[in-house]
C-alpha positions in Angstrom: -37.1 32.1 15.8 -34.2 31.9 18.3 -35.1 28.3 19.1 -35.2 27.5 15.4 -31.7 29.0 15.0 -30.4 27.0 17.9 -31.8 23.8 16.3 -30.2 24.7 13.0 -26.8 25.3 14.6 -27.0 22.0 16.4 -27.9 20.2 13.1 -25.0 21.9 11.4 -22.6 20.9 14.2 -23.8 17.3 14.0 -23.4 17.3 10.2 -19.9 18.7 10.4 -19.1 16.1 13.0 -20.3 13.3 10.8 -18.2 14.5 7.9 -15.2 15.0 10.1 -15.3 11.4 11.4 -13.7 8.9 9.1 -13.7 5.1 9.5 -10.5 3.1 9.4 -10.7 2.4 5.6 -11.3 6.1 4.8 -8.4 7.1 7.0 -6.1 4.5 5.4 -7.2 5.5 1.9 -6.4 9.1 2.6 -2.9 8.2 3.9 -2.4 6.0 0.8 -3.6 8.7 -1.6 -1.4 11.3 0.1 1.7 9.1 -0.2 1.0 8.1 -3.8 0.6 11.7 -4.8 4.1 12.4 -3.7 5.5 9.2 -5.1 3.8 9.9 -8.5 5.3 13.4 -8.4 8.7 11.8 -7.9 8.2 9.2 -10.6 10.4 11.2 -13.0 12.8 12.6 -10.5 14.6 11.9 -7.2 12.6 12.9 -4.2 13.9 14.7 -1.1 14.7 12.0 1.6 12.4 13.8 4.2 9.5 13.9 1.7 10.1 10.2 0.7 10.3 9.2 4.4 6.9 10.6 5.1 5.5 8.5 2.2 6.8 5.3 3.8 5.5 6.3 7.2 2.1 7.1 5.9 1.9 3.8 4.0 3.0 1.8 7.0 0.4 3.6 9.1 -2.3 2.9 6.6 -1.4 -0.8 6.5 -1.4 -0.9 10.3 -4.9 0.7 10.4 -6.2 -1.9 8.0 -4.5 -4.7 9.9 -6.2 -3.6 13.2 -9.5 -3.3 11.4 -9.3 -6.8 10.0 -9.2 -5.5 6.4 -5.9 -7.1 5.3 -7.6 -8.9 2.4 -9.4 -5.8 1.0 -8.6 -4.2 -2.3 -7.4 -1.2 -0.5 -4.9 -3.3 1.5 -3.5 -4.7 -1.7 -3.0 -1.2 -3.0 -1.3 0.0 0.2 0.8 -3.1 0.4 1.9 -2.7 -3.3 2.8 1.0 -2.9 4.7 0.2 0.3 6.5 -2.6 -1.3 7.6 -0.2 -4.1 8.5 2.6 -1.7 10.6 0.4 0.6 12.5 -1.0 -2.4 14.0 2.4 -3.0 14.5 3.4 0.6 18.1 4.6 0.8 20.2 5.0 3.9 19.4 8.7 4.0 15.7 8.0 3.8 15.9 5.3 6.5 17.7 7.9 8.7 14.8 10.4 8.1 12.2 7.7 8.9 14.0 7.0 12.2 14.2 10.7 13.1 10.4 11.1 12.3 9.4 8.1 14.3 11.6 9.0 17.2 10.2 12.5 17.4 6.5 11.3 17.2 6.4 8.1 19.2 8.6 9.1 22.2 11.3 6.7 21.2 13.9 9.5 21.0 14.7 12.2 23.5 15.0 15.9 22.4 18.4 16.4 20.8 19.0 12.6 20.4 19.7 11.9 16.7 21.1 8.4 17.1 19.5 5.9 14.7 16.7 3.7 16.0 15.6 0.2 14.9 12.8 0.3 12.2 10.6 -2.7 12.2 9.8 -4.1 8.7 6.2 -3.3 7.6 3.6 -6.0 8.2 2.3 -8.1 5.4 5.3 -7.4 3.1 6.8 -10.8 2.4 10.3 -11.2 0.9 10.3 -12.3 -2.7 10.7 -16.0 -3.4 12.5 -17.5 -6.2 11.6 -20.1 -8.9 13.3 -22.7 -6.8 10.7 -22.1 -4.0 7.6 -22.0 -6.2 6.0 -24.5 -8.5 5.0 -23.3 -11.9 1.4 -23.5 -10.9 2.0 -21.1 -8.1 4.1 -18.8 -10.3 1.2 -18.7 -12.8 -1.3 -17.9 -10.0 0.9 -15.0 -8.8 1.1 -13.7 -12.4 -2.6 -14.1 -13.0 -3.4 -12.2 -9.7 -1.3 -9.3 -11.0 -3.1 -9.5 -14.4 -6.5 -9.4 -12.7 -5.5 -6.3 -10.7 -4.2 -4.7 -13.9 -7.5 -5.4 -15.7 -9.6 -4.0 -12.8 -7.5 -0.9 -12.6 -6.8 -0.3 -16.2 -7.4 3.5 -15.9 -4.7 3.9 -13.2 -1.4 3.3 -15.0 0.7 4.2 -11.9 -1.0 1.6 -9.6 -0.8 -1.0 -12.4 2.9 -0.4 -12.9 3.6 -0.9 -9.1 1.5 -4.1 -9.1 3.4 -5.5 -12.1 6.8 -4.5 -10.6 5.9 -6.3 -7.3 5.0 -9.5 -9.3 8.2 -9.3 -11.4 10.3 -8.9 -8.2 8.5 -11.8 -6.4 8.8 -14.0 -9.5 12.5 -13.2 -10.1 14.3 -16.2 -11.6 11.2 -17.5 -13.3 9.8 -17.4 -16.8 7.0 -15.0 -15.7 9.4 -12.4 -14.2 10.6 -10.7 -17.4 7.0 -10.7 -18.8 5.8 -9.0 -15.6 8.6 -6.4 -15.8 7.7 -5.6 -19.4 4.1 -4.9 -18.4 5.4 -2.8 -15.5 7.5 -0.8 -17.9 4.7 -0.3 -20.4 2.4 1.0 -17.6 5.2 3.3 -16.3 5.7 4.7 -19.8 2.0 5.3 -20.3 1.9 7.2 -17.0 5.1 9.2 -17.8 3.6 10.2 -21.2 0.5 11.5 -19.5 2.6 13.4 -17.0 4.8 14.8 -19.8 8.0 13.4 -18.2 8.7 10.6 -20.8 11.6 11.5 -23.0 11.8 9.5 -26.2 14.2 9.9 -29.1 13.3 12.6 -31.6 12.4 11.1 -35.0 13.7 13.4 -37.8 12.1 13.7 -41.2 14.4 11.3 -43.0 13.8 8.0 -45.0 15.5 6.1 -42.2 13.2 7.6 -39.5 10.2 7.0 -41.7 11.0 3.3 -41.5 11.4 3.6 -37.7 7.9 5.1 -37.5 6.6 2.3 -39.7 8.2 -0.2 -37.3 6.7 1.6 -34.3 3.3 1.1 -35.8 3.8 -2.6 -36.1 5.3 -2.8 -32.6 2.3 -1.1 -31.1 0.1 -3.7 -32.7 2.2 -6.6 -31.4 3.5 -7.5 -34.9 7.1 -7.9 -33.7 8.5 -9.7 -36.8 7.2 -6.9 -39.1 8.5 -4.3 -36.7 12.0 -5.9 -36.7 12.0 -6.0 -40.5 11.2 -2.2 -40.6 13.9 -1.4 -38.1 16.4 -3.5 -40.1 15.5 -1.6 -43.3 16.0 1.6 -41.4 19.5 0.6 -40.2 20.4 -0.3 -43.8 19.8 3.4 -44.7 21.4 4.9 -41.6 23.0 3.3 -38.5 21.0 5.4 -36.0 20.8 5.1 -32.2 17.0 5.3 -32.4 16.6 2.3 -34.7 19.3 0.3 -32.9 17.5 0.8 -29.6 14.1 -0.1 -31.1 15.3 -3.3 -32.7 17.0 -4.4 -29.5 13.8 -4.1 -27.6 11.7 -5.7 -30.3 14.0 -8.8 -30.3 13.9 -8.9 -26.5 10.1 -8.8 -26.5 10.0 -11.4 -29.4 12.0 -13.8 -27.3 9.5 -13.4 -24.5 6.6 -13.8 -26.9 8.0 -17.1 -28.2 8.6 -18.3 -24.6 5.0 -17.5 -23.8 3.8 -20.1 -26.3 6.0 -22.7 -24.6 5.0 -21.8 -21.0 1.8 -24.0 -20.9 3.9 -27.0 -21.9 6.5 -26.3 -19.3 3.7 -25.8 -16.7 2.2 -29.2 -17.5 5.6 -30.9 -17.4 6.6 -29.1 -14.2 4.2 -31.1 -12.0 5.1 -34.4 -13.7 8.8 -33.7 -13.2 8.5 -32.7 -9.5 6.4 -35.8 -8.7 9.0 -38.1 -10.4 11.9 -36.3 -8.7 10.3 -36.6 -5.3 9.5 -40.3 -5.9 13.1 -41.0 -7.0 14.7 -39.2 -4.0 15.7 -41.6 -1.2 16.8 -40.9 2.3 20.1 -42.6 3.2 22.2 -42.9 6.3 26.0 -42.7 6.6 28.1 -45.0 8.7 28.2 -42.3 11.3 24.4 -42.1 11.5 23.8 -38.9 9.5 21.0 -38.9 6.9 21.2 -37.4 3.4 19.1 -37.3 0.3 20.1 -39.1 -2.9 18.3 -38.9 -6.2 18.1 -42.0 -8.4 18.6 -40.5 -11.8 18.0 -43.9 -13.5 14.4 -44.1 -12.1 12.2 -44.7 -15.2 9.7 -42.0 -14.4 12.3 -39.4 -13.7 14.3 -40.4 -16.9 11.1 -40.0 -18.9 10.3 -36.6 -17.4 13.9 -35.4 -17.9 13.8 -36.5 -21.6 10.6 -34.4 -22.1 12.2 -31.4 -20.4 15.2 -31.6 -22.8 12.8 -31.7 -25.8 11.1 -28.6 -24.6 14.4 -26.9 -24.0 15.3 -27.7 -27.6 12.0 -26.0 -28.7 13.0 -22.9 -26.8 16.2 -22.4 -28.9 14.4 -20.0 -31.3 13.4 -17.8 -28.3 16.9 -17.8 -27.0 18.2 -16.8 -30.4 16.0 -13.7 -30.1 17.7 -12.8 -26.8 21.1 -13.3 -28.5 20.1 -10.9 -31.2 18.8 -8.4 -28.6 22.1 -8.6 -26.7 24.0 -7.8 -29.9 21.9 -4.7 -30.5 22.0 -3.6 -26.9 25.8 -3.9 -27.0 25.7 -1.7 -30.2 23.7 0.9 -28.3 26.3 1.1 -25.6 29.0 1.5 -28.3 27.1 4.4 -29.8 26.4 6.5 -26.7 28.8 8.9 -24.9 31.2 7.0 -22.5 29.3 3.8 -23.4 26.9 4.5 -20.6 23.2 3.8 -21.0 21.2 2.4 -18.1 18.4 0.8 -20.2 20.8 -0.9 -22.6 23.2 -2.1 -19.9 20.4 -3.5 -17.7 18.7 -5.3 -20.6 22.0 -6.6 -21.9 22.5 -8.4 -18.5 19.0 -9.7 -18.7 19.5 -11.2 -22.2 22.1 -13.5 -20.5 20.2 -14.1 -17.3 17.2 -15.5 -19.2 19.6 -18.2 -20.5 20.6 -19.2 -17.0 20.5 -22.9 -17.8 23.7 -22.3 -19.9 26.5 -22.1 -17.4 28.6 -19.7 -19.5 25.6 -17.3 -20.0 24.8 -17.6 -16.3 28.3 -16.5 -15.3 28.3 -13.7 -17.9 24.9 -12.5 -16.5 26.2 -12.5 -13.0 29.2 -10.4 -14.0 27.2 -8.0 -16.2 24.5 -7.4 -13.6 26.9 -6.9 -10.8 28.8 -4.3 -12.9 25.5 -2.7 -13.9 24.5 -2.2 -10.3 27.9 -0.6 -9.5 28.0 1.6 -12.6 24.5 3.1 -12.6 22.1 5.1 -10.4 18.5 5.2 -11.5 16.9 8.7 -11.8 13.2 7.9 -12.4 10.6 5.1 -11.8 11.3 3.4 -15.2 15.0 3.2 -14.4 14.3 2.2 -10.8 12.1 -0.7 -11.8 14.7 -2.1 -14.2 17.6 -1.5 -11.7 15.8 -3.3 -8.9 14.7 -6.1 -11.1 18.3 -6.6 -12.2 19.3 -6.7 -8.5 16.7 -9.4 -7.8 17.9 -11.4 -10.8 21.4 -11.3 -9.5 20.3 -12.6 -6.2 18.6 -15.6 -7.9 21.7 -16.2 -10.1 23.9 -16.4 -7.1 21.9 -19.1 -5.5 23.0 -22.8 -5.9 21.8 -24.4 -9.1 19.3 -27.2 -8.4 20.5 -30.5 -9.8 18.4 -31.8 -12.7 20.3 -34.7 -14.1 
């Protein structure tokens, strides 16, 4: 009996040991889940810097574990990388200071009582976002489709999907796909916020005007944007409410994107033709002093033909741009209706209404001014606002880059 008990104890010890041991992927997943739990808790509020710092540290550690285990291409690595990309986007000076303190106290890099800041290496596998100038439309489409595939495979996890779409939007800043990715990120964030009970929407009173807003919301949910806009317009005829004004602004904005989506395949097909013609028409020349420079022969037949096709497509896009113009007018109305004319959502989208028309020099300059002012005037308080805020920051970076010559 005593021998049997000893065997039983040994078996129990071995079993406990087997459960206690976790491989690299399990350890990384635990760290990722712990960090995401905190980040999700803070999706609707501002987290304490120390708490936020621990999230960043855990995600960096998880990525390092997967890197050493040769699992950098796994689905888990994508999830960790995406969460870390998001977390570091909103890492303030106070959070960085807490990260430095924590690392200094755990890795021997800081002596007791030494609170001087230490250098923090950037996380591995987190590449800086590229702009449309750096990527062909084929590559842009592939990046967008990768995010779409992830969203489809993780449809039940709105939080993870929102982070993945935000990462795509940020990496694609300055391209036709960026605003579309941001819209998907926002939709996923709103779904998550509603499940968490932290999403605050305008209250719809029991009035004829609000009945038409509800009707418009029904059309909007089904993707029937033209019908939704008509309902919101009818509501505004009865009563100039903030609710209907905000709704119609967003519907026009989304309608502009919907129209541009129809044109995207045409632009993608022409993009390769134009790039090939441009490269063939670019010559390397030498100055009298021996320096070389590039010169484009804009009278090259192939380049002239590609440029003509581009102008035709741009003309087709006028209807979409008109939708952004209408959205801008309504977002401006929202700002005029709220206290102190301050509304983060309206101000951010107003700047984006101009940035999507970046080919127009006047609109481009207006967008740069509006987005710079927006970044100065507002401080995001939740994930929905943070995504819009950081996207506007990325758009401003792209707008400040030199304009590539196309004619």
